[in-house]
Structures are given as C-alpha cells and as structure tokens.
N, C-alpha and C positions, 0 to 999 in steps of 0.2 A: 325695766325696759327703757332703753335709750333710743330715741328717734331723731334723725336729721330730716327736716322738712324744707323743701324748696318751694316757695311761692313764686311762680313766674311773674315777670314784670307786666306781661299782658293780662295777667289775672287780676292784678290789684290796681292797674291804672287804665286810663283811656289812652291807648297807645298812639292814636292818631292826633291827640290834642296835647301840645307840650305842657308838661308839669301839671297834669290833671289826674287826681286820684279817682278811681271808680269806687265811690263811697259804698255803694250797695254790695259790690263784690268783696271789698275789704272787710266790711262788717260781717258778711256771711263766713268768710275765712276765719276771722277773729272769734266768732261764735263757736266754730268747730274746734279751734285750738283751745278755747277756754274749757271745753269738756274733757280734755286730755289731762291725765294726772301723773304721767311718768316724766322722766327726764327728756327734755326737748331742746333742740337747737333749731332755730328758724333762720333760713337764708331767703332773701327776696331779690328778684331781678330789678333791672333799671326801668323797664317800660318807657313811658313818655318823659321820664325825668333824665336819667343819664344818657340814654341813646340820642335824644334830641341835641344835647350840648356836645356829645362826642362827635356827632356828624358835622356840627358847625366847625369844629376844630380839626377834623380829619383824623381823629384818634380811634384806634381799633385795638384788638388784641395783639397785633403785630406792628402797627404804625403808631409811633409815640409822638409826644410833644414836649418841648422845653419851654413852652409859653406858660408862665405862672398864672396868667389870667385864665387860660384855658383849663388848667388844673383846678383852679378855684371854682370855675363855673361848673365843671363836671362833678367834682367831689361835693360841692355845695348842694347841687341838685339831688344827689344821692342821699346826702344827710337829711334833706327836707323830706324825701320819701320815707326814709328810715324813721324819722320823727313821727310821721303819720301812722306807720305800721306799729311802732312801739306804743303810741298813744291809743290806738284801737284795741290792742291787746290789754293794756293797762286798765282801760275803762271796763274791761270784763273780768278784772281780778287776776290776770296773768302777770306774774312777776317778771315782765319783759325788761331787758336792759340793752342799750345800743352797743354795738361793737363795729368800729369803722376800720376796715382792712387797710386803707391807705396809710394809717398811722403806724402800722407795724410790719406789713408785708413788704417783700422786695423780690425782684426777679433778676437773676444773673444775666450776663451777656449771652449765655447759652439758652436762655428762656426758662430755666428751671425756677420754680416758685419756692420761696422760703416764707412760710406762713407760721409764725409762732402760735401755738394753740394752748399753752399752759393756762392762760387767763380764761379761756373758754371752759376748760376742764374744771378750774376752780369755781367759776360761776355756777356750773351745774352742781358741783358738790355743795355749794352754799344755797341751793334752792332757786337760783335765778334761771330765766329762759333767755339765753343770749340770742340777739337778733342781728345777724350780719347781712351784708348786702353786696351786690356787684358794685365795683368801685374802680378807681385807678390804682396802679401799683408802680412804685419807683422801679424803673427798669434800666439796668446798666447799659449805657450806649444808646438808649432810646428816649431818655427823659422819664416819661410816664406813659404807660399803656393801660388798656382796659383789662381788668380782672373780672371774669364772668362769675355769676352766681353758681353756674354748673361746676366750674373749677373749684370753687370754695367747698361745695358739697363733697367732691371727691377727696379733698384734703382733710375735711373735718370728720367724715364718717369713721375712718380708721383711728383718728386721733382721740375720739371720744368713745371708741369701741361700740359704735352704733349697732343695735340689733336689727334695725330696719331703716330704710331710706325711702322717702317719698318725694316725687317730683310732680307738683300740681301744675298742669299746663292748661292751655285753652282748648286742647283736644282731649278726648276720653282715653287716650293711650297711644301706643305706636300703631300706626295704621298701615294696612297692606295696600296693594295697588287699587283695590276696589273701594277703599275707604273704611273697611271693617277693622275693628280692633284685634290686634294679634294678642293671643292669650299670654304667651311667654316667649322670651328670647334668651338663648344660651350662647349664641355666637353671632357676630356681626354679619357673617355671610348669609345667615338666614333671612335677613331683612335688607340686605344691601340694595337689591333691585327696587324695593319700595321706597328706600330713602335716597335714591339717586346714585347708588354704586359706592364702591370702596373709597373713592376720592372725595365723596361729599361730606366734608367735615366743616361744621360751623361751630367753633368753640365758644362763640358768644351766645349760643342758645339754640342752634338748629338741632333737630331731632337726631340726625346722624351723630353729631358730636355728643349729645346726651347719652345715646345708647352705647357708644364706644367707651365713654368714661364710666358709666355705671357697670358695664361688664367687668371692669377691672377691680371692682370693690369686693371685699370679703364678706359683705352682708347683702342680702337680697334687696333689690330696689323695685319700686313700683311707679309707673308713669300713669297718671290718671287726670281727669278733669275736675273742675271745682265742685261739681255735684257729688263727687265720690270722696271728698276730703274727710268727712266725718267717718265714713266706712273704713278708710285707711287708718285713721287714728284710733278707731275702735278695735283694730287688729285684723281687719279684713284685707283681701287681696284684690282690690279693684283695678281696672285698666289692664295694663301689661306688666307682667313680672319680668324683670331683667336680672338674670343671675348667671354669671359665668361659672366655670368649674370651681373656683375658690369659694363661691358663695353657696354652693349646694351641699 
C-alpha cells in the first residue's frame, strides 16, 4: 500500500506567529505516521514559515520575484520547517528524508509544472519516507513563484502509483453551508455553492482548489482533521472522500 499524505501548514505550525512550529500538533502527527508501515510520501505546507516571507516579498502562485534575497528568505524558511518535520519523524524511528522541490522543479511560461519524481520513487523503493514541502519554483518569465503542497500531492500521487491520498487539514473535512462534513464528493458542482462557487479557486491551499485537484486523481483521496490522521493511516475513510470517475 502506497500513501501520499499532505500535512497542512496550519496543522503543524502556529500560523499567526511567524516561523513557529506547533510542537504538540507536530508530535501528534509524527506519532500517527510512526504507526504506519507501508510506503509513504509526506508533503507539508508552509504555514507560518513560507507564507510569512512570501507575503513580505509579494510572491504567490502567479506573482513571482527576481529578488535573490526574497528567494533565499522564502526557501530558507521552508527548509527550516522541513527540518523540524523530518526531525520529529526521525525521533520516532521513521526513515524520513528531506526533498526540496526548488532544487529540481520548474514551471514553464505557460504555467505547466515539471517535477522530476524518479528520486522519490527510488527513495520509496529503498525504504525511505520522502518528505517534500510547499516551496518556490523557478518560473520562466516570472523568476520564482510559489509551488503549493496541494500541487505537489497531485503530481506525486500518480507518479508513485499511490493507492490512497490523504489531506490533513485544520477542518474535519469538506464542509457544507451549515458547517457539517460532507461524506463524499464526486464532482465539483456538488460542493460549489458551499465552497464559494465555480470561480473560487485558491491553488495555494483553499478548499475549493484542493477539491478540484483531488477530483482529477486516479486514486481516492480523503480530507480530514488532525484527530482522524491515525484512522486514515490505518485504512479508514474519515472526513470527506473525494473521488472523481477515474478513482472509482
């Protein structure tokens, strides 16, 4: 069983306090991961690390920078958070290793992402747990733009033939207009009104962007809160199951 797991940046950091890890939440997530014994790829978001510096330099998924100092600040912050996540996993015996997307990925002038994944597949085959993160990406014509963790998940899942995909967020699933968890989503139109309509796309982490991206996967995905991480890794279906026609 191969799983791709996204840990939201708001799950593992104190998002309102620049460069602050939520030690308790990260420890709980690492404990859950340590109990899983299949092939696993972990991706984490930026939380109070990358987003803080990206805002300072005006960098987003569409607006880039040619300022080398800005690139160093944003990428450096994400590496520090990645170090913390890898260390927490390693302390629990997980063979976690860092993978920094900025060093390998690129985006063309048309916005298409080129993410080499052979190294990730080889790491899995050799018994490692690759830990990737939201990062910057060299973007032709824009300098460097933000590469979100959600986009990494969508690229990695088919590349490693993932059987399951999990997105651990700060909410217990995809919520309807009343705040109740929706059991399953098979088409975006089913939840468009709850997520702000068909134009509500936030590729840096908004729920609309997550659902759209996950519906395109060939494997079922689950959106759930931190309390359900262990249940997901144990094979359960917590939160909201997101599965388009190709994943059914």
